[in-house]
ZAZAVEX-905936 format. One record per residue (C-alpha): x, y, z. Coordinates in steps of 0.25 Angstrom, whole numbers, padded with zeros to 4 digits, always signed. Layout:
residues N
XYZ ...
//
This chain:
residues 353
-0393-0062-0279 -0401-0074-0285 -0396-0087-0288 -0402-0097-0299 -0397-0111-0300 -0402-0119-0312 -0404-0134-0312 -0407-0139-0326 -0412-0153-0324 -0426-0157-0326 -0434-0170-0327 -0441-0166-0340 -0441-0153-0348 -0455-0146-0349 -0458-0142-0363 -0459-0127-0360 -0446-0127-0352 -0435-0118-0358 -0426-0118-0346 -0412-0124-0345 -0417-0138-0340 -0412-0152-0343 -0418-0166-0343 -0411-0179-0342 -0398-0172-0336 -0399-0174-0321 -0387-0184-0322 -0379-0171-0324 -0384-0167-0310 -0370-0168-0303 -0363-0161-0314 -0373-0150-0314 -0373-0148-0299 -0358-0146-0299 -0359-0136-0310 -0369-0127-0304 -0361-0128-0290 -0349-0123-0298 -0357-0113-0305 -0363-0108-0292 -0350-0106-0285 -0344-0099-0297 -0356-0090-0299 -0357-0086-0284 -0342-0082-0285 -0344-0074-0297 -0356-0067-0292 -0349-0064-0279 -0337-0058-0287 -0347-0049-0296 -0353-0044-0283 -0340-0039-0277 -0338-0051-0269 -0351-0051-0262 -0363-0061-0264 -0375-0059-0255 -0385-0070-0251 -0393-0075-0262 -0407-0070-0263 -0412-0082-0270 -0408-0096-0276 -0416-0102-0287 -0414-0116-0291 -0421-0118-0305 -0421-0127-0317 -0424-0136-0323 -0429-0144-0311 -0420-0141-0299 -0426-0153-0291 -0421-0163-0301 -0409-0161-0291 -0410-0166-0277 -0408-0156-0265 -0395-0162-0262 -0390-0159-0275 -0391-0144-0272 -0384-0145-0258 -0370-0141-0264 -0377-0129-0271 -0383-0124-0258 -0370-0126-0250 -0364-0116-0260 -0375-0106-0259 -0377-0107-0244 -0369-0094-0241 -0377-0086-0251 -0391-0091-0245 -0398-0083-0234 -0411-0085-0227 -0418-0076-0237 -0412-0083-0250 -0424-0089-0258 -0419-0103-0263 -0429-0108-0274 -0429-0121-0281 -0437-0125-0293 -0444-0139-0292 -0452-0148-0301 -0462-0157-0294 -0458-0169-0302 -0443-0168-0299 -0442-0172-0285 -0449-0178-0273 -0456-0170-0262 -0445-0173-0252 -0435-0166-0260 -0442-0153-0257 -0438-0153-0242 -0424-0156-0246 -0424-0144-0255 -0429-0136-0243 -0418-0141-0234 -0408-0137-0245 -0412-0123-0243 -0423-0121-0254 -0434-0111-0249 -0442-0110-0262 -0448-0120-0272 -0452-0117-0286 -0460-0128-0291 -0462-0130-0306 -0477-0134-0306 -0481-0127-0319 -0495-0132-0319 -0506-0139-0310 -0512-0146-0322 -0508-0159-0327 -0511-0156-0342 -0503-0143-0341 -0491-0150-0334 -0491-0160-0346 -0492-0148-0356 -0480-0142-0349 -0472-0155-0349 -0472-0155-0333 -0470-0169-0327 -0476-0167-0314 -0491-0169-0310 -0500-0159-0304 -0501-0167-0292 -0486-0169-0290 -0485-0154-0292 -0495-0151-0281 -0489-0161-0271 -0475-0155-0274 -0480-0141-0271 -0486-0146-0258 -0473-0153-0254 -0465-0140-0257 -0474-0131-0249 -0473-0141-0237 -0458-0139-0237 -0461-0125-0232 -0454-0119-0244 -0460-0108-0253 -0465-0114-0265 -0468-0108-0279 -0473-0115-0292 -0472-0112-0306 -0484-0113-0315 -0485-0112-0331 -0498-0106-0337 -0502-0101-0351 -0502-0115-0357 -0514-0120-0366 -0520-0127-0355 -0521-0115-0346 -0534-0107-0344 -0538-0097-0333 -0545-0108-0325 -0533-0117-0326 -0524-0107-0321 -0533-0103-0309 -0533-0118-0306 -0518-0120-0306 -0516-0107-0298 -0526-0111-0288 -0520-0124-0286 -0506-0118-0284 -0511-0109-0274 -0518-0120-0266 -0505-0128-0265 -0499-0116-0257 -0490-0110-0267 -0486-0096-0265 -0478-0093-0277 -0482-0096-0292 -0474-0093-0304 -0483-0094-0317 -0476-0094-0330 -0483-0093-0344 -0479-0105-0353 -0469-0100-0363 -0463-0108-0374 -0448-0105-0374 -0441-0108-0387 -0431-0117-0379 -0443-0126-0374 -0448-0139-0379 -0462-0133-0381 -0456-0123-0390 -0447-0133-0398 -0459-0142-0400 -0468-0130-0404 -0477-0134-0392 -0484-0122-0387 -0493-0125-0375 -0497-0111-0372 -0510-0104-0373 -0509-0090-0379 -0516-0083-0368 -0512-0076-0355 -0516-0082-0342 -0507-0073-0334 -0517-0064-0329 -0526-0075-0324 -0515-0082-0317 -0511-0069-0310 -0525-0066-0306 -0527-0080-0300 -0514-0080-0293 -0517-0066-0286 -0530-0072-0282 -0522-0083-0275 -0513-0074-0268 -0501-0073-0277 -0495-0060-0281 -0488-0059-0295 -0474-0053-0293 -0468-0056-0306 -0475-0060-0320 -0474-0075-0317 -0473-0075-0301 -0484-0075-0291 -0482-0076-0276 -0490-0076-0263 -0477-0074-0255 -0462-0077-0257 -0460-0071-0271 -0448-0077-0277 -0435-0070-0273 -0427-0076-0284 -0437-0071-0295 -0438-0058-0289 -0423-0057-0289 -0423-0059-0304 -0433-0048-0306 -0426-0039-0296 -0414-0040-0305 -0405-0046-0294 -0393-0054-0298 -0393-0069-0299 -0384-0080-0301 -0387-0092-0311 -0382-0105-0308 -0383-0117-0318 -0386-0121-0332 -0390-0109-0340 -0392-0100-0327 -0391-0085-0328 -0386-0075-0318 -0385-0060-0317 -0375-0052-0309 -0375-0037-0310 -0375-0034-0325 -0371-0048-0329 -0379-0060-0333 -0373-0074-0333 -0377-0086-0341 -0373-0100-0337 -0371-0110-0348 -0384-0117-0353 -0378-0129-0359 -0378-0140-0348 -0365-0147-0351 -0358-0134-0353 -0363-0129-0340 -0358-0142-0333 -0344-0140-0339 -0343-0126-0335 -0353-0120-0326 -0345-0107-0324 -0347-0103-0339 -0357-0092-0341 -0360-0080-0351 -0362-0066-0346 -0371-0056-0351 -0368-0041-0347 -0381-0034-0344 -0382-0019-0349 -0388-0009-0341 -0400-0009-0350 -0401-0024-0349 -0402-0023-0334 -0413-0012-0335 -0421-0020-0345 -0420-0033-0337 -0424-0025-0324 -0437-0020-0332 -0441-0033-0337 -0439-0040-0323 -0445-0029-0316 -0458-0027-0324 -0461-0042-0323 -0461-0042-0308 -0464-0035-0295 -0450-0030-0295 -0453-0018-0304 -0443-0009-0311 -0436+0004-0307 -0441+0014-0316 -0428+0021-0317 -0422+0010-0326 -0434+0012-0336 -0429+0021-0347 -0442+0025-0354 -0450+0032-0342 -0461+0036-0352 -0464+0021-0354 -0464+0019-0339 -0474+0030-0337 -0483+0024-0347 -0483+0010-0340 -0486+0017-0327 -0497+0026-0333 -0504+0013-0339 -0502+0005-0326 -0493-0005-0332 -0483-0002-0321 -0483+0005-0308 -0473+0014-0302 -0471+0011-0287 -0459+0014-0277 -0451+0018-0289 -0452+0005-0297 -0461+0001-0309 -0470-0011-0307 -0477-0018-0318 -0492-0020-0316 -0493-0032-0325 -0481-0042-0325 -0487-0049-0337 -0484-0037-0345 -0469-0036-0340 -0462-0039-0353 -0471-0029-0361 -0468-0018-0351 -0453-0021-0350 -0452-0021-0365 -0459-0008-0366 -0451-0002-0356 -0438-0007-0362 -0441-0001-0376 
//
């Protein structure tokens, strides 16, 4: 079982961001914390009832946003008190951090709270690219923040964005070399996409370069000792339990504004209107997943990661044989594995039809 907690507050909203994030709303901090605590207790009880009165220890807890470190570690104490009986020594507890949102000393306080993994939203190690992406931290502050995080003896991952008009093969190499030199052991690399809910889209601002650098990026990371285990994720060690849990189609609880959860064949959608959520954090919509829905989701998630797919759920065996014959997929230990994660969507769609 996985748990996601959403903290929507941000100091500023990046132009590419289409997530449920809010600026100039931190004065609602107290009300929001009360809402998510109530939501958490209610959801844990609901999941327990759906699992015949049993809820084992959580595999992972992921605090995302927004910018979770717009809140102080002490703001999370009540939440961790609620969760204590669901946490084991093996539970991965991750928090997303932005370099500009808190002082370095706060990192130690997060560790003392129980956090054992940091995911830092760096996005770039170039000043011009940070400006293009509307990031408000500097390269030097990002480097210093990473170094301080690693000194806390907590496993640290960073996010990077590529495929902007400022990127080239050489610039990508330089950024990845720098990341590796800082001691980073996990990197999530996302191509810049312009969602219709983002400011870049509404302003008709498309700062992307219409070319793919993904293969260059993968090659460089592999030379630096990183292994790709999902289309956007690379690790030397300590692959993300939380991410792997999603791709393994584990059940998950979603807490907070606009959060989504899945238990068995039910998907739960929390309210995405801030004031409505504050007034009633217990309200949600339910989607009933059909057997076919579940099969398709397992295929899409499996071919984009090292999780793979059980061939028994694929209806068209002829298509599967064609993929294996053409070395697009391999069959190993009675599972199908995609040999090129960058073609995951195409392969999944082909198998679906």
